N, C-alpha and C positions, 0 to 999 in steps of 0.2 A: 414549876413545882410548887405545891403548897407549903404554907408555913409549917404545917404539922409533919408534912414529910421530910422538910429540912431540919427540924428539931430532932428527928429521930436519926439522923446520920451522925456517925462517930466523928470525933474531931479529927482522928488520923485520916480517915476517909475525906473530909472537907479539905485539909491541907494537901493531900495526893491529888484531889480533883482539880485543886486551883494549880499546882505544878503541872500538872497534864494539859491544862488549857493553855498554859504558857509555852510549853513546849510544842504544842500543836501549832501556835503561832509563828514558832521559829522553824516548822517545818519537820518536827520530831514526833513521831507517834510513840504511845505507850500504853500498856495495859495495866490497870490498878486491880490490886488485890488487897482485901482488907480482912483483919481477924484478930482476936488477942490484944486489941488496944494499940495497933500498929497498922500502918499500910505499906504496901511495896508497889513500886512503879518498874514494871519489867520493860526496858527500853530496847536492849540488844544484848547478844552475847558479852559478858563481862562488864555490863552496864545496868545494874538494878539500883534503884534508888529506894531507901528506907525512909519512912516518914514516921518519927518517934517523938515522944515526949523526953526532953532532956531537963536538965536542972534549970536552964532558962528559958523554957517553953519548948514549942513544937519546932521540929528541925528537919533538915534532909541530910543523907548521910549516903556516899558511894565511894567505890573504889576508885584511886587515881590512876591505876595501871601500874603502879610502882610496888616493888617488894621491899622491904628492909633489909639491907645487907647484913645488919647486926643480928636481927632476930628472925629473918626469913618470913615475916608476916606481911600480909597485904597491907598497905598504907591506904587509910581511908581519909576523906575530907568531908566538909559539910558546910552547911549553911543555914542561917535560921529561917523558918518558915515565913516570918513577917517580910524577908528580902526575897519573896518566890521569883520577881523576874531576873534577879542576880543569880539566883539558883539554876533557873532555867537557861540562863546565857551560859554558864560553867558547864552544865550538864550537856548543852549542845554542843559545846566545844569539845567535850570528852568524847561524845557521840561521832564527830567529825574526824577526831583522830583515830578512833577505833574503825571506822570506814576507810580510812587511808592506809591504816597499818594491816597487810595481810597476814601478820603473824599472830593476830588477835585471835585467831581460832584455836589456839593452843594454850593451855593454862601455863602459868609459870611454876617453875619447881622451886 
């Protein structure tokens, strides 16, 4: 890829592609979608990873699979994009958890 083509890519797409590369090294495939200043990696049902700019820089965020008993809201976790290998390992672990859990095909209430 030329330097000019690299310069035109959005920062969200760059961090998403970095994560996709790390996930692929761990045997997990994902599709990347980008727009409006953020990117999304679609890994599997109930596992989408947002690549977004936060107060401390670029970060990844995804659903833990848990729901707050107090509020009923989904509980999310995240990882700084600078720690892409750590994020990929945590996402791959969540992916393996979803593959083992046959109830993951239904949304929590």
